LUMLUM-43974 format. One line per 4 residues: their letters; for each residue x, y, z of N, C-alpha, C. Coordinates in Angstrom, 1 decimal, m for minus. Each point is the difference from the previous one (the first is absolute). Example, Ala and Ser with C-alpha at 12.3 -4.5 7.8 and 13.67 -1.06 7.14 Angstrom:
AS = 13.2/m5.7/7.8/m0.9/1.2/0.0/0.9/1.2/0.0 ~ m0.4/1.1/m0.7/0.9/1.1/0.0/m0.8/1.1/0.8
# end
This chain:
MSLF = 93.4/129.8/83.5/m1.6/0.3/m1.0/m1.0/m1.0/0.8 ~ 0.1/m1.0/0.4/m1.2/m0.7/0.7/0.0/0.6/1.2 ~ 0.8/0.5/0.9/m0.4/0.7/1.0/m0.5/1.0/0.0 ~ 0.2/0.8/m0.9/m0.7/1.4/0.2/m0.9/0.1/m0.8
ALIF = m0.5/m0.9/m1.0/m1.4/m0.3/m0.6/m0.8/m0.7/1.3 ~ 0.2/m0.8/0.9/m0.5/m0.3/0.9/m0.6/1.0/1.1 ~ 1.2/1.0/0.3/m0.5/1.2/1.0/m0.8/0.9/m0.9 ~ 0.0/0.4/m1.0/m0.8/1.1/m0.7/m1.3/m1.0/m0.3
ALSF = m0.2/m0.9/0.0/m1.5/m0.8/m0.2/m0.7/m0.2/1.3 ~ 0.8/m0.3/1.0/m0.7/m0.1/1.6/m0.4/1.6/0.4 ~ 1.0/0.8/m0.7/m0.4/1.6/0.8/m1.3/0.3/m0.6 ~ 0.1/0.0/m1.6/m1.3/0.2/m0.9/m1.0/m0.3/0.6
EQLH = 0.1/m1.3/0.5/m1.2/m0.9/0.6/m0.7/0.4/1.3 ~ 1.0/0.6/0.9/m0.1/0.3/1.1/m0.7/1.4/m0.1 ~ 0.4/0.9/m0.8/m0.3/1.5/m0.3/m1.2/0.2/m0.8 ~ 0.0/m1.1/m1.0/m1.4/0.2/m1.0/m0.2/m1.5/m0.3
PLSS = m1.2/m0.7/0.8/m0.4/m1.1/m0.1/m0.9/0.0/m1.4 ~ 0.3/m1.3/m0.8/m0.7/m0.1/m1.0/m1.3/m0.1/0.0 ~ m0.8/1.0/m0.5/m1.3/m0.3/0.2/m1.1/m0.4/m1.0 ~ 0.6/m0.3/m1.1/m0.6/m1.0/m1.0/0.7/m1.6/m0.3
RKSL = 0.4/m0.3/1.2/0.2/m1.7/0.6/m0.9/m0.8/m0.7 ~ m1.2/0.5/0.5/m1.1/m0.8/m0.4/m0.5/m0.2/m1.2 ~ 0.1/0.9/m0.9/0.1/0.5/m1.4/1.0/m1.4/m0.6 ~ 1.1/0.5/0.5/1.3/m1.0/m0.4/m0.4/m1.6/0.4
YGWL = m0.8/m0.2/1.0/m0.4/m1.6/0.4/m1.2/m0.2/m1.2 ~ m0.6/1.1/m0.1/m1.4/m0.4/m0.9/0.5/m0.6/m1.6 ~ 1.1/0.7/m0.2/0.8/m0.2/m1.5/0.4/m0.9/0.2 ~ 0.7/m0.8/1.2/0.8/m1.4/0.1/m1.0/m0.9/m0.3
SGYA = m1.3/0.0/0.8/m1.0/m0.8/0.3/m0.4/m0.3/m1.6 ~ m0.3/0.8/m0.8/m0.4/0.1/m1.3/0.7/m0.9/m0.6 ~ 1.3/0.7/0.0/1.1/m0.9/m0.8/0.0/m1.4/0.5 ~ 0.0/m0.3/0.9/0.0/m1.5/0.6/m1.2/m0.9/m0.4
SFFE = m1.3/0.7/m0.2/m1.3/m0.6/m0.4/0.3/m0.5/m1.3 ~ 0.5/1.2/m0.6/0.3/m0.3/m1.5/0.7/m1.1/m0.4 ~ 1.1/m0.9/0.4/0.7/m0.8/m0.2/m0.7/m1.4/0.8 ~ m0.8/0.3/0.9/m0.9/m1.3/0.6/m1.1/m0.1/m0.5
HHFN = m0.5/1.0/m0.8/m1.2/m0.3/m0.8/0.4/m0.6/m1.4 ~ 1.5/0.4/m0.6/0.0/m0.4/m1.2/1.0/m1.4/m0.2 ~ 0.6/m0.3/1.6/0.6/m1.2/m0.3/m0.3/m0.9/1.0 ~ m0.7/0.0/0.8/m0.6/m0.9/1.2/m0.7/m1.1/m1.0
AGEQ = 0.2/m1.1/m0.2/m0.7/m1.0/m0.2/0.1/m1.4/0.8 ~ 0.4/0.2/1.3/m0.2/m0.8/1.1/1.2/m1.0/m0.2 ~ 1.1/0.1/m0.5/1.3/m0.4/0.3/1.0/0.9/0.3 ~ 1.2/m1.0/0.8/0.9/0.7/0.7/1.0/0.9/m0.9
RHGK = 0.2/m0.6/m1.4/1.0/0.6/m0.9/m0.7/1.2/m0.4 ~ m1.3/0.5/m0.1/m0.6/0.9/m0.5/0.4/1.0/1.0 ~ 0.0/0.1/1.4/0.6/0.8/0.9/1.3/0.6/m0.1 ~ 0.8/m0.8/m0.3/1.4/0.0/m0.4/0.0/0.8/m1.0
VAWL = m0.4/m0.3/m1.2/m0.3/0.9/m1.3/0.0/1.4/0.4 ~ m1.4/0.2/0.9/m0.6/1.1/0.3/0.9/0.6/0.6 ~ 0.6/m0.4/1.1/1.1/0.8/0.8/1.0/0.6/m0.9 ~ 0.9/m0.9/m0.7/1.2/0.4/m1.0/m0.9/1.2/m1.0
VAVL = m0.7/0.0/m0.5/m0.7/0.9/m1.0/m0.3/1.4/0.7 ~ m0.4/m0.3/1.1/m0.4/1.4/0.9/1.1/0.6/0.7 ~ 1.3/m0.8/0.3/0.8/0.5/0.8/1.8/0.6/m1.0 ~ 0.1/m1.2/m0.6/1.2/0.3/m0.9/0.1/0.8/m0.7
PLLL = m1.1/0.5/m0.7/0.4/1.4/m1.3/m0.1/1.1/0.8 ~ m1.0/0.4/1.2/0.3/1.0/1.1/1.7/0.2/0.3 ~ 0.1/m1.1/0.7/1.7/m0.2/0.4/1.0/0.5/m1.1 ~ m0.2/m0.5/m1.4/0.7/0.6/m1.0/0.2/1.4/m0.3
VAVV = m1.5/0.5/0.0/0.2/1.4/m0.4/0.5/0.8/1.1 ~ 0.1/m0.7/1.5/0.3/1.0/1.0/1.5/m0.3/0.0 ~ 0.8/m0.8/m0.6/1.2/m0.2/m0.1/0.5/0.7/m1.4 ~ m0.7/0.1/m1.0/0.6/0.6/m1.1/m0.2/1.6/0.0
LYWL = m1.0/0.2/1.1/m0.2/1.5/0.0/0.7/0.6/0.9 ~ 0.8/m0.6/1.3/1.0/0.4/0.6/1.3/0.2/m0.6 ~ 0.0/m0.8/m1.3/1.6/m0.1/m0.2/m0.1/0.9/m1.1 ~ m1.2/0.4/m1.0/0.0/1.1/m0.9/0.2/1.2/1.0
LYQV = m1.2/0.3/0.9/0.2/1.2/0.5/1.6/0.4/1.0 ~ 0.6/m1.2/m0.1/1.3/m0.1/1.0/1.3/0.8/m1.2 ~ m0.3/m0.4/m1.3/0.8/0.3/m0.8/m0.2/1.6/m0.4 ~ m1.2/0.2/0.1/m0.2/1.7/0.2/0.6/0.5/0.6
HPLF = m0.4/m0.2/1.5/0.7/0.5/1.1/m0.2/m0.9/0.9 ~ 0.8/m0.4/1.1/m0.2/m0.7/1.2/m0.7/0.6/1.0 ~ m0.6/1.5/0.0/m1.1/0.4/1.1/m1.4/m0.3/m0.7 ~ m0.1/m0.8/m1.4/m1.1/0.2/m0.4/m0.4/m1.7/0.4
AFAL = 1.2/m0.7/0.0/m0.4/m1.5/0.3/m0.2/0.2/1.5 ~ 0.5/0.8/0.8/m0.2/0.2/1.6/m1.6/0.3/0.2 ~ m0.5/0.9/m0.7/m1.5/0.4/0.1/m0.7/m0.8/m0.2 ~ 0.1/m1.0/m1.0/m0.8/m1.4/m0.3/0.1/m0.9/1.1
NVLV = 1.3/m0.3/0.7/m0.2/m0.6/1.4/m0.7/0.5/0.9 ~ 0.2/1.3/0.2/m0.8/0.4/1.2/m1.7/0.2/m0.4 ~ 0.1/0.2/m1.3/m1.5/m0.2/m0.2/m0.7/m1.2/0.3 ~ 0.7/m1.0/m0.4/m0.7/m1.7/0.2/0.1/m0.2/1.6
LYLT = 0.9/0.5/0.6/0.1/m0.2/1.5/m1.2/0.6/0.6 ~ 0.1/1.2/m0.6/m1.4/0.6/0.9/m1.1/m0.5/m0.4 ~ m0.4/m0.5/m1.0/m0.8/m0.8/m0.2/m0.5/m1.4/0.2 ~ 1.3/m0.7/0.2/m0.2/m1.4/0.7/0.2/m0.2/1.7
MGFR = 1.0/1.1/0.6/0.0/0.3/1.2/m0.7/0.6/1.0 ~ 0.2/m0.1/1.0/m0.5/0.8/1.2/m0.7/m0.3/1.2 ~ 0.2/0.9/1.1/m0.7/m0.6/1.2/m1.5/0.9/m0.1 ~ m0.2/0.9/m1.0/m1.4/0.6/0.1/m0.9/m1.1/m0.4
QFSH = 0.2/m1.2/m0.4/m0.9/m0.8/m0.7/m0.5/m0.8/1.1 ~ 0.3/0.2/1.1/m0.3/m0.8/1.2/m0.1/1.0/1.3 ~ 0.9/1.0/0.3/0.2/0.3/1.1/m1.2/1.2/0.4 ~ m0.6/0.1/m0.8/m1.6/1.1/0.5/m0.7/m1.1/0.9
YFTD = m0.3/m1.4/m0.5/m0.8/m0.6/0.6/0.8/m0.5/1.6 ~ 1.2/m0.1/0.0/0.7/m0.5/1.0/m0.4/1.3/1.3 ~ 0.6/1.0/m0.5/0.0/1.3/0.7/m1.3/0.2/0.8 ~ m1.3/m0.2/m1.3/m1.1/0.5/0.7/m0.6/m1.2/0.8
IHQA = 0.2/m1.0/0.0/m0.1/m1.4/0.6/0.7/0.2/1.7 ~ 1.0/0.5/0.0/0.8/0.1/1.0/m0.6/1.4/0.9 ~ m0.2/1.0/m0.9/m0.5/0.8/0.8/m1.7/m0.2/0.7 ~ m0.5/m0.8/m0.8/m1.2/m0.2/0.4/m0.3/m1.0/1.6
LRDG = 1.1/m1.0/m0.2/0.2/m0.9/1.2/0.6/1.1/1.1 ~ 0.9/0.9/0.0/0.4/1.0/1.0/m1.1/0.7/0.4 ~ m1.0/0.6/m0.9/m1.2/0.8/0.5/m1.3/m1.1/0.8 ~ 0.5/m1.3/m0.1/m1.3/m1.0/0.3/m0.7/0.0/m1.0
ELDK = m0.1/0.3/m1.2/m0.9/m0.5/m1.0/m0.2/m1.0/m1.0 ~ m0.3/m1.0/1.0/m0.1/m1.5/m0.4/m0.7/m0.2/m1.6 ~ m0.9/0.4/0.2/m0.8/m0.2/m1.3/0.8/0.5/m0.7 ~ 0.2/1.5/m0.3/0.8/0.5/m1.0/1.1/m0.6/m0.4
ARSL = 1.0/m0.5/0.9/1.0/m1.1/m0.5/m0.3/m0.9/m0.6 ~ m1.1/m1.0/0.5/m0.6/m0.9/m0.6/m0.5/0.1/m1.6 ~ m0.5/1.2/m0.3/m0.4/0.3/m1.3/1.2/0.5/m1.1 ~ 0.9/0.6/0.8/1.3/0.3/m1.0/0.7/m1.3/m0.3
LAAW = 0.1/m0.6/0.8/0.7/m1.4/m0.2/m0.6/m0.9/m1.1 ~ m1.4/m0.2/0.3/m0.7/m1.2/m0.9/0.2/1.2/m1.5 ~ m0.1/1.4/0.1/0.1/0.3/m1.5/1.4/m0.3/m0.7 ~ 1.0/0.1/1.0/1.3/m0.1/m0.6/0.3/m1.4/m0.4
RGEP = m0.5/m1.0/1.0/0.4/m1.6/m0.4/m1.2/m0.3/m1.0 ~ m1.2/0.5/0.0/m1.2/m0.7/m1.0/m0.3/m1.1/0.7 ~ 0.0/m0.3/1.4/m0.7/m0.9/0.9/m0.7/0.5/1.2 ~ m1.2/m0.3/0.5/m0.6/0.5/0.8/1.0/m0.4/1.6
AHEL = m0.3/1.3/0.9/0.6/0.0/0.9/m0.7/0.7/1.5 ~ m1.0/m0.6/0.0/m1.2/0.8/0.6/0.0/m1.2/1.2 ~ 0.7/m0.9/0.1/m0.1/m0.7/1.2/1.5/0.0/0.9 ~ 0.6/0.6/m0.6/1.8/0.2/0.5/m0.3/0.9/1.2
NAEE = 0.6/m0.2/1.4/0.5/0.8/0.9/0.9/1.0/m0.5 ~ 0.2/0.7/1.1/1.2/1.0/0.0/1.4/m0.5/m0.3 ~ 0.2/m1.1/0.9/1.6/m0.8/m0.4/m0.5/m0.8/m1.1 ~ m0.8/m0.4/m0.8/0.1/m0.8/m1.2/0.2/1.2/m1.0
VARV = m0.8/1.0/0.2/0.3/1.1/m1.2/1.2/0.4/0.2 ~ 0.8/0.4/0.7/1.2/0.2/0.0/0.9/m1.1/m0.2 ~ m0.1/m1.3/0.1/0.7/m0.8/m0.6/0.1/m0.2/m0.8 ~ m1.4/0.0/m0.9/m0.1/m0.3/m1.7/0.5/1.2/m0.5
TIEQ = 0.1/1.1/0.5/0.4/1.4/m0.8/1.6/m0.1/m0.2 ~ 0.2/m0.5/1.3/1.7/m0.1/m0.2/0.6/m1.2/m1.0 ~ m0.9/m0.8/0.1/0.3/m1.3/m1.2/0.0/0.5/m1.4 ~ m1.3/1.1/m0.1/m0.2/0.3/m1.4/1.5/1.2/m0.5
ALLS = 0.2/0.7/1.0/0.8/0.8/m0.2/1.6/m0.4/m0.6 ~ 0.2/m1.3/1.2/1.2/m0.4/m0.7/0.1/m0.9/m1.4 ~ m1.2/m0.2/m0.3/0.2/m0.8/m1.5/m0.3/1.2/m0.9 ~ m0.9/1.0/0.5/0.0/1.2/m1.1/1.2/0.4/m0.1
SHRN = 1.1/0.5/0.9/0.8/0.7/m0.1/1.3/m0.5/m0.7 ~ 0.1/m1.6/0.2/0.7/m0.6/m1.0/m0.3/m0.1/m1.5 ~ m1.4/0.0/m0.2/m0.2/m0.4/m1.5/m0.3/1.8/m0.3 ~ m0.1/1.0/0.4/m0.2/1.1/m0.3/1.5/0.6/m0.3
VFGV = 0.8/m0.4/1.0/1.3/1.1/m0.2/1.3/m1.2/m0.1 ~ 0.0/m1.2/1.0/1.5/m0.5/m0.3/m0.1/m0.9/m1.3 ~ m1.1/m1.0/0.0/m0.1/m0.5/m1.2/0.6/0.7/m1.4 ~ m0.5/0.9/m0.2/0.1/0.8/m1.1/1.7/0.7/m0.2
IVWF = 0.3/0.5/1.3/1.6/0.4/0.3/1.0/m1.3/m0.5 ~ m0.5/m1.2/0.4/1.0/m0.9/m0.2/0.3/m0.1/m1.7 ~ m1.5/m0.2/m0.9/0.2/m0.4/m1.3/0.6/1.5/m0.7 ~ m0.6/0.9/0.8/0.7/1.3/m1.1/1.4/m0.2/0.4
VLFS = 0.6/m0.3/1.2/1.7/m0.1/0.0/0.5/m1.2/m0.9 ~ m0.7/m0.8/0.0/0.3/m1.2/m0.7/0.0/0.2/m1.5 ~ m1.1/0.9/m0.5/0.4/0.2/m1.3/0.9/0.8/m0.5 ~ 0.2/1.6/0.9/0.9/0.8/m0.2/1.8/m0.8/0.1
VLGL = m0.1/m0.9/0.9/1.3/m0.6/0.0/0.4/m0.8/m1.2 ~ m1.1/m0.5/m0.8/0.3/m0.8/m1.0/m0.3/0.8/m1.4 ~ 0.1/1.5/0.3/0.0/0.6/m1.1/m1.0/0.3/m0.7 ~ m1.3/m0.5/0.4/m1.4/0.0/m1.1/m0.9/1.0/0.8
GGAA = 0.5/1.2/0.5/m0.7/0.8/0.9/m0.8/m0.2/1.1 ~ m0.1/0.5/0.6/m0.8/m0.5/1.5/m1.4/0.3/m0.3 ~ m0.4/0.5/m1.0/m1.9/0.3/0.0/m0.2/m1.4/m0.3 ~ 0.5/m0.9/m0.9/m0.5/m1.0/m0.3/0.0/m0.9/1.0
GALL = 0.9/0.0/0.9/m0.4/m0.8/1.1/m0.9/0.2/0.9 ~ m0.3/1.2/0.2/m1.1/0.6/0.9/m1.2/m0.4/m0.8 ~ 0.2/0.1/m1.4/m1.5/m0.4/m0.6/m0.1/m1.4/0.1 ~ 0.9/m1.1/0.0/m0.2/m1.0/m0.1/m0.6/m0.8/1.2
YRLG = 0.6/0.4/1.0/m0.5/m0.2/1.1/m1.5/0.4/0.4 ~ m0.4/1.4/m0.1/m1.8/0.1/0.1/m0.5/m0.6/m0.7 ~ 0.1/m0.1/m1.5/m0.6/m0.9/m1.0/m0.3/m1.5/0.7 ~ 1.2/m0.4/0.3/m0.1/m1.4/0.5/m0.8/m0.3/1.3
QFLR = m0.2/1.1/1.0/m0.8/0.1/0.9/m1.4/0.3/m0.3 ~ m0.4/1.1/m0.7/m1.0/m0.1/m0.4/m0.7/m1.2/m0.7 ~ 0.8/m0.6/m1.1/m0.6/m1.1/m0.6/m0.4/m1.4/0.9 ~ 0.9/0.0/0.9/0.0/m0.7/1.0/m1.1/0.0/0.9
ARWG = m0.6/1.3/0.4/m1.0/0.4/0.9/m1.6/m0.4/m1.0 ~ 0.4/0.4/m1.3/m1.3/0.3/m0.9/0.0/m1.8/m0.7 ~ 0.5/m0.6/m0.3/m0.2/m1.6/m0.5/0.5/m1.0/0.9 ~ 1.0/0.3/1.0/0.6/m1.2/1.0/m0.7/0.1/0.9
DDDK = m0.5/1.2/0.8/m0.7/0.0/1.5/m1.4/m0.1/m0.6 ~ m0.9/0.0/m1.0/m1.3/m0.2/0.0/m0.6/m0.8/0.1 ~ m0.9/m0.2/0.6/m1.4/m1.5/0.3/m0.6/m0.4/m0.9 ~ m0.1/0.8/m1.4/m0.5/m0.8/m0.7/0.8/m1.3/m0.5
DELE = m1.1/m1.5/m0.6/0.6/m0.9/m0.2/0.8/0.2/m1.6 ~ m0.9/0.8/m0.6/0.6/0.2/m1.4/1.4/0.4/m0.2 ~ 0.4/1.0/1.3/1.7/0.4/m0.1/0.9/m0.8/0.8 ~ m0.5/m1.3/0.5/0.9/m0.7/0.8/1.0/m0.4/m0.7
LFGN = 0.1/m0.6/m1.2/1.2/m0.4/m0.8/0.4/0.9/m0.9 ~ m0.8/1.1/m0.5/0.5/1.2/m0.3/0.9/1.0/0.8 ~ m0.2/0.0/1.2/0.8/0.8/0.8/1.3/m0.9/0.5 ~ 0.1/m1.3/m0.1/1.5/m0.7/0.2/1.1/0.6/0.0
FARR = 0.1/0.5/m1.5/1.3/0.6/m0.5/0.3/1.4/1.0 ~ m1.1/0.9/m0.1/0.6/0.8/0.9/0.0/m0.2/1.3 ~ m0.7/m0.5/0.6/0.5/m0.8/1.5/1.4/m0.3/0.2 ~ 0.5/m1.0/m1.0/1.5/m0.4/0.2/0.9/1.4/m0.5
VFHL = m0.4/0.6/m0.8/0.9/1.0/m0.7/0.3/1.4/1.4 ~ m0.9/0.1/0.6/m0.1/1.0/1.1/0.9/m0.4/1.5 ~ m0.5/m1.6/m0.2/0.7/m0.6/1.0/1.4/0.4/m0.3 ~ 0.7/m0.4/m1.1/1.3/0.1/m0.3/0.5/1.3/0.5
LEWL = m0.9/1.2/m0.7/0.7/1.2/0.4/m0.2/0.4/1.3 ~ m1.0/m0.8/0.8/0.4/0.4/1.4/0.8/m0.6/1.1 ~ 0.9/m1.1/m0.8/0.8/m0.6/0.8/1.2/0.8/0.8 ~ 0.7/0.7/m1.1/1.3/0.9/0.6/m0.7/1.1/0.7
PTRL = m1.1/0.8/m0.4/m0.5/1.3/1.0/m0.2/m0.6/1.1 ~ m0.8/m0.9/0.0/m0.8/m0.4/1.4/1.1/m0.1/1.1 ~ 0.9/m0.9/m0.6/1.2/m0.2/1.2/0.8/1.2/0.0 ~ 0.3/0.9/m0.6/0.8/1.2/0.0/m0.9/1.3/0.8
TAMT = m1.3/m0.2/0.1/m0.5/0.8/1.0/0.1/m0.8/1.4 ~ m0.3/m1.3/0.0/0.0/m0.7/1.4/1.7/0.3/0.4 ~ 0.7/m0.2/m0.6/1.6/0.4/0.6/m0.1/1.4/0.4 ~ m0.5/0.8/m0.6/m0.1/1.5/0.3/m0.7/0.2/1.6
FAVV = m1.1/m0.5/m0.3/m1.0/0.0/1.4/1.2/m0.5/1.1 ~ 0.9/m1.1/0.0/0.8/m0.4/0.9/1.1/1.2/0.6 ~ 0.5/0.5/m1.1/1.0/0.6/0.1/m0.6/1.5/0.5 ~ m1.0/0.4/0.0/m0.7/1.4/0.4/m0.8/m0.3/1.3
GDFE = m0.2/m1.1/0.0/m1.1/m0.3/1.4/0.5/m0.9/0.7 ~ m0.4/m0.9/1.1/0.5/m1.1/0.7/0.5/m1.3/m0.8 ~ 1.5/m0.1/0.1/0.4/m0.8/m1.1/m0.2/m1.2/0.1 ~ 0.1/m0.5/1.5/m0.1/m1.6/0.5/m1.5/m0.2/0.0
DTVY = m0.5/0.6/0.3/m1.6/m0.2/m0.1/m0.6/m0.6/m1.5 ~ 0.3/1.4/m0.8/m0.2/m0.3/m1.5/0.4/m1.3/m0.6 ~ 1.6/m0.3/0.6/0.4/m1.4/m0.7/m0.9/m1.1/0.5 ~ m0.1/m0.2/1.1/m0.6/m1.0/0.7/m1.7/0.0/m0.5
CWRT = m1.0/1.2/0.1/m0.8/m0.5/m0.8/m0.1/m0.2/m1.3 ~ 0.6/0.5/m0.6/0.6/m0.3/m2.0/0.2/m1.3/0.1 ~ 0.6/m0.6/0.9/0.6/m1.6/m0.2/m0.9/m1.1/0.6 ~ m0.5/0.7/1.0/m1.5/m0.9/0.5/m1.3/0.0/m0.3
QAAS = m0.6/1.4/m0.6/m1.2/0.1/0.0/m0.4/0.3/m1.5 ~ 0.9/0.5/m0.9/m0.7/0.1/m1.0/m0.6/m0.8/m0.9 ~ 0.4/m1.0/0.1/m0.2/m1.3/m1.0/m1.5/m0.3/0.1 ~ m0.3/0.4/1.6/m1.5/m0.5/0.3/m1.3/1.1/m0.7
WPDK = 0.5/0.8/m0.3/m1.0/0.8/m0.7/m0.4/m0.4/m1.5 ~ m1.0/0.2/m0.3/m0.5/m0.6/m1.3/0.6/0.4/m1.2 ~ 0.6/1.3/m0.2/0.7/0.6/m0.9/1.4/0.3/0.6 ~ 0.8/m0.9/m0.5/1.4/m0.5/0.8/0.9/1.9/m0.3
EAGI = m0.2/0.5/m1.0/0.7/1.1/m0.5/m0.7/1.0/1.1 ~ m1.1/0.3/m0.1/m0.9/0.7/1.4/0.5/m0.2/1.2 ~ 0.3/m1.5/0.3/0.2/m0.3/1.1/1.5/0.4/0.5 ~ 0.9/0.0/m0.7/1.5/0.5/0.3/m0.3/1.6/0.3
LLAS = m0.7/0.7/m0.8/m0.2/1.4/0.3/m0.7/0.3/1.6 ~ m1.1/m0.7/m0.1/m1.0/0.1/1.1/1.0/m0.3/1.4 ~ 0.5/m1.2/0.0/0.8/m0.7/1.0/1.4/1.1/0.3 ~ 0.7/0.3/m1.1/0.9/0.6/0.4/m0.1/1.7/0.5
GAGA = m1.2/0.5/m0.6/m0.7/1.3/0.6/m0.2/m0.3/1.4 ~ m0.6/m0.8/0.5/m0.6/0.0/1.2/1.3/m0.5/0.9 ~ 0.7/m0.5/m0.3/1.2/m0.3/0.7/0.8/1.2/0.4 ~ 0.2/0.8/m1.1/0.7/1.4/m0.1/m0.4/0.7/1.1
LGVR = m1.5/0.5/0.0/m0.8/0.7/0.8/m0.2/m1.1/1.5 ~ 0.2/m1.1/0.0/m0.4/m0.6/1.3/m1.3/0.4/0.6 ~ m0.9/m0.7/m1.1/m1.6/0.4/0.2/m0.4/m1.4/m0.7 ~ m1.5/m0.4/0.2/m0.2/m1.4/0.0/m1.4/0.2/m1.1
LGMP = 0.4/m0.6/m1.3/m0.9/0.2/m1.3/m0.6/m1.4/m0.2 ~ m0.8/0.0/m1.3/m0.7/m1.5/0.0/m0.8/m0.2/0.9 ~ m0.3/m1.1/0.5/m1.2/m0.3/0.9/m1.4/m0.3/m0.6 ~ m1.0/m0.4/0.7/m1.3/m0.3/m0.5/m0.6/1.4/m0.1
IPQG = m1.0/0.2/m0.9/m0.8/1.4/0.2/m1.2/m0.5/m0.4 ~ m0.9/0.8/0.2/m1.3/m0.3/0.0/m1.0/0.2/m1.4 ~ m0.2/m0.8/m0.6/m0.6/0.0/m1.4/m1.3/m0.9/m0.2 ~ m1.1/0.9/m0.2/m1.4/m0.7/m0.8/m0.3/m0.4/1.4
GLPF = 0.3/0.5/1.1/m0.7/m0.6/1.8/1.0/m1.4/0.1 ~ 1.0/m0.1/m0.5/0.9/m1.2/0.3/1.3/0.0/m0.3 ~ 0.8/0.1/1.0/1.4/m0.1/0.0/0.6/m0.5/m1.2 ~ 1.2/1.0/m0.6/0.6/m0.3/m1.6/1.3/m0.2/0.6
DRPE = 0.6/m1.5/0.0/1.3/m0.3/0.7/0.9/0.5/m0.8 ~ 1.1/0.4/0.7/1.2/0.5/m0.7/1.2/m0.2/1.3 ~ 1.2/m0.2/m0.8/1.2/m0.3/1.0/0.3/1.1/0.5 ~ 0.7/m0.3/1.5/0.6/1.2/0.6/1.3/0.5/m0.8
LGIG = 0.2/1.2/0.0/1.0/0.4/m0.2/1.0/0.9/1.0 ~ 0.9/0.0/0.0/0.8/1.1/0.8/0.1/m0.4/1.5 ~ 0.9/1.0/0.9/m0.1/m0.5/1.2/0.0/1.4/0.7 ~ m0.6/m0.3/1.3/m0.3/1.4/0.9/m1.4/0.3/0.3
DDAD = 0.0/1.4/m0.1/m1.7/0.5/0.4/m1.1/0.0/m1.3 ~ m1.1/0.3/0.5/m1.0/m0.1/m1.2/0.2/1.8/m0.4 ~ m1.0/m0.3/m1.2/0.5/1.1/m0.9/m1.0/1.2/0.3 ~ 0.1/1.3/0.1/m0.4/1.0/0.6/0.3/1.3/m0.9
ADFM = m0.7/1.2/0.2/0.6/1.3/m0.8/1.5/0.3/0.1 ~ 0.6/m0.3/1.4/1.4/m0.1/0.2/0.8/m0.5/m1.1 ~ m0.4/m1.5/0.0/0.8/m0.5/m1.3/m0.5/0.3/m1.3 ~ m1.0/0.5/m0.3/m0.2/0.5/m1.2/1.1/1.4/m0.4
QSTI = m0.1/0.9/1.2/1.2/0.7/0.0/1.5/m0.5/m0.3 ~ 0.4/m0.9/0.7/1.6/m0.6/m0.2/m0.3/m0.6/m1.4 ~ m1.1/m0.7/m0.7/0.1/m0.3/m1.3/0.4/1.0/m1.1 ~ m0.7/1.3/0.3/0.4/1.1/m0.9/1.7/0.2/m0.2
GLVW = 0.7/m0.2/1.4/0.9/0.4/0.1/0.8/m1.2/m0.5 ~ m0.3/m1.0/0.1/0.9/m1.2/m0.5/0.0/0.3/m1.6 ~ m1.0/0.4/m0.7/m0.1/m0.5/m1.1/0.7/1.5/m0.7 ~ 0.2/1.2/0.8/0.7/1.3/m0.5/1.4/m0.6/0.0
RSVV = 0.2/m0.7/1.3/1.5/m0.2/0.2/0.7/m1.2/m0.7 ~ m0.9/m0.8/m0.9/0.4/m0.7/m0.9/0.3/0.5/m1.6 ~ m0.9/1.0/0.0/0.2/0.7/m1.3/1.4/1.1/0.0 ~ 0.2/0.6/1.1/1.1/0.7/0.5/1.6/m1.2/m0.2
FWLI = m0.3/m1.0/0.7/1.1/m0.9/m0.3/0.3/m0.6/m1.5 ~ m1.1/m0.2/m0.6/0.4/m0.1/m1.7/0.5/0.9/m0.6 ~ m0.5/1.1/0.3/0.6/1.4/m0.5/1.6/0.2/0.2 ~ 0.2/m0.1/1.2/1.4/0.0/0.5/0.6/m1.0/m0.9
LLLL = m0.2/m1.0/0.3/0.7/m1.6/m0.6/0.3/0.5/m1.7 ~ m0.8/0.6/m0.6/m0.2/0.2/m1.5/0.9/1.2/m0.1 ~ 0.4/0.8/0.9/0.7/1.4/m0.1/1.3/m0.8/0.3 ~ 0.6/m0.8/0.6/1.2/m0.6/0.4/0.3/m0.8/m1.4
LTLA = m1.1/m0.9/m0.5/0.5/m0.8/m1.0/0.2/1.3/m1.2 ~ m0.8/1.1/m0.2/0.5/0.7/m1.0/1.4/0.8/0.4 ~ 0.2/0.2/1.1/1.6/0.6/0.1/0.8/m0.9/0.0 ~ 0.0/m1.2/0.4/0.8/m1.0/m0.4/0.3/m0.4/m1.5
SLLG = m1.0/0.3/m0.5/m0.1/m0.3/m1.7/1.0/1.5/m0.7 ~ m0.1/0.8/0.5/0.5/1.5/m0.5/1.6/m0.4/0.4 ~ 0.3/0.1/1.0/1.3/m0.5/0.6/0.6/m1.2/m1.0 ~ m0.6/m0.8/0.0/0.2/m1.2/m1.0/0.7/0.4/m1.3
# end
C-alpha cells in the first residue's frame, strides 16, 4: 500500500502540479500565526505548548480518519494517503526554479539566473558569478529534494509500518518543518525562546531521514567520496543536518560546494564541502540524475520489502 501510494502521488504531482500550494501555505501561515499570537508570552514552555496543541490534534485526526476509511474500504484509506502525499511531497515545489536557473546558465543569461535564485532562496544573489550561482543552486536543490521528498517518504513509511496510516507521518514531518521555519528560524527576538521546542523537535524528526538520504547518495553516486566527505566535512557546516546532506551530495557528485560567496560587498565565509571540480551547468544536470536515481532506489527498496512481507 505504501509503495503504490508513493508512486501514485509522485505521478500525479508530475502530471498535475498542485497550483494551489501557495494558498495551502497561506493557510498554514495563518494557522501558525494564531498559535503564536495566543501562546507566545516570551517563555520557552509556551512554545512547547503551542507546538503540541497545533500538531497533535491534526495527527490524531489523520490517524482516526485513516482507520475509519480503512474500515469502510481499504481503497478509501489508500486515497487518503495519496492525497496527503500529494499535498506534502513533490519535486515541483522546487524543480521549476532549478530547471529555469539551469537553462538560464546554459543560455548565458547570468542576470536571469541570479534573479531566479534570489526568488527561490529569498536572499540577494546579484553579486554571484556563474560558478557561484551553479554551486548555490545545487546546494539548494539537495536540501529541497530531501525536505520535499525523502524526509516525507521516511516518516510516511515509518507511520505505515506502525499501523498508524502513512498520512499522519507525512503530515508530522511537514508540520514540524513548517513550524521550525516559522518559529525556530525567525530572526525576531521575541521568537527566540518560543521557537526552541520547534527547533528541537525538527532536529529529532530530521535525524533518521538525513542519514538515510546521505546513505542513498552514497549508493547511487560515488560511494567512497560520499563517505569521505560525510565523515570529514559535514560537521564543519553551521547546520549539522544540512552539512550531512550537502557534504554527502557533493561527494556523490564529485563537485565542490560551500566555500565563500560575496554578500553585501564582502566575502561570506562558508566551509568547503566535497572534492573534485568547480560547479557548473553540467553538474546541475548531474544533480537531477542523482536525485532521481535516489527516488528510484527507494521505490525499488520498498518494492523488495513489500514482496518480502507478502512472501513471509
